[in-house]
C-alpha positions as CSV (number, residue, x, y, z in Angstrom):
1,X,120.6,-20.2,-175.1
2,X,122.8,-22.1,-172.6
3,X,121.6,-25.9,-174.9
4,X,122.7,-24.3,-178.5
5,X,125.8,-22.7,-176.5
6,X,126.8,-26.1,-174.8
7,X,126.1,-28.1,-178.3
8,X,128.6,-25.5,-180.7
9,X,131.0,-26.7,-177.9
10,X,131.1,-30.3,-178.2
11,X,131.1,-29.2,-181.7
12,X,133.7,-27.6,-181.6
13,X,135.0,-30.1,-179.6
14,X,134.8,-32.4,-182.2
15,X,136.7,-29.9,-184.8
16,X,140.1,-30.0,-182.4
17,X,140.3,-33.4,-182.3
18,X,140.3,-34.0,-185.3
19,X,143.0,-30.8,-186.1
20,X,144.9,-33.4,-183.5
21,X,144.4,-36.2,-185.3
22,X,146.3,-34.8,-188.5
23,X,149.4,-33.2,-186.7
24,X,150.0,-36.0,-185.0
25,X,150.1,-37.6,-189.1
26,X,153.1,-34.7,-189.3
27,X,156.8,-35.8,-189.4
28,X,157.8,-33.5,-186.9
29,X,157.7,-33.6,-183.7
30,X,156.6,-29.9,-182.7
31,X,153.7,-30.5,-184.5
32,X,152.8,-34.1,-182.9
33,X,153.5,-32.5,-179.2
34,X,150.9,-30.4,-181.0
35,X,148.2,-32.4,-182.2
36,X,148.8,-33.7,-178.3
37,X,147.4,-31.4,-177.3
38,X,144.9,-30.1,-179.3
39,X,143.0,-33.1,-179.2
40,X,143.5,-34.0,-174.8
41,X,141.8,-30.4,-175.0
42,X,139.5,-31.4,-177.0
43,X,138.6,-34.3,-174.7
44,X,138.0,-31.6,-171.3
45,X,135.8,-30.0,-173.7
46,X,134.4,-32.9,-174.5
47,X,133.6,-33.8,-171.0
48,X,132.7,-30.8,-169.8
49,X,130.2,-30.1,-171.9
50,X,128.6,-33.2,-172.5
51,X,128.6,-33.5,-168.8
52,X,127.0,-29.8,-168.5
53,X,124.9,-30.9,-171.3
54,X,123.5,-34.1,-169.4
55,X,122.8,-32.4,-165.6
56,X,121.2,-29.7,-168.1
57,X,118.3,-31.6,-169.9
């Protein structure tokens, strides 16, 4: 069960990175900063999820 939740969080982080990159390409400064924040959050979630996933395996 825990492994499945870790995989779901990895997939969610990848989706969050995709939305963040999409926001960076917008001309508005606010959307660019939101995109950067989304990417940083996704990288953090991805790192923690993969680290815990390898501990479990």
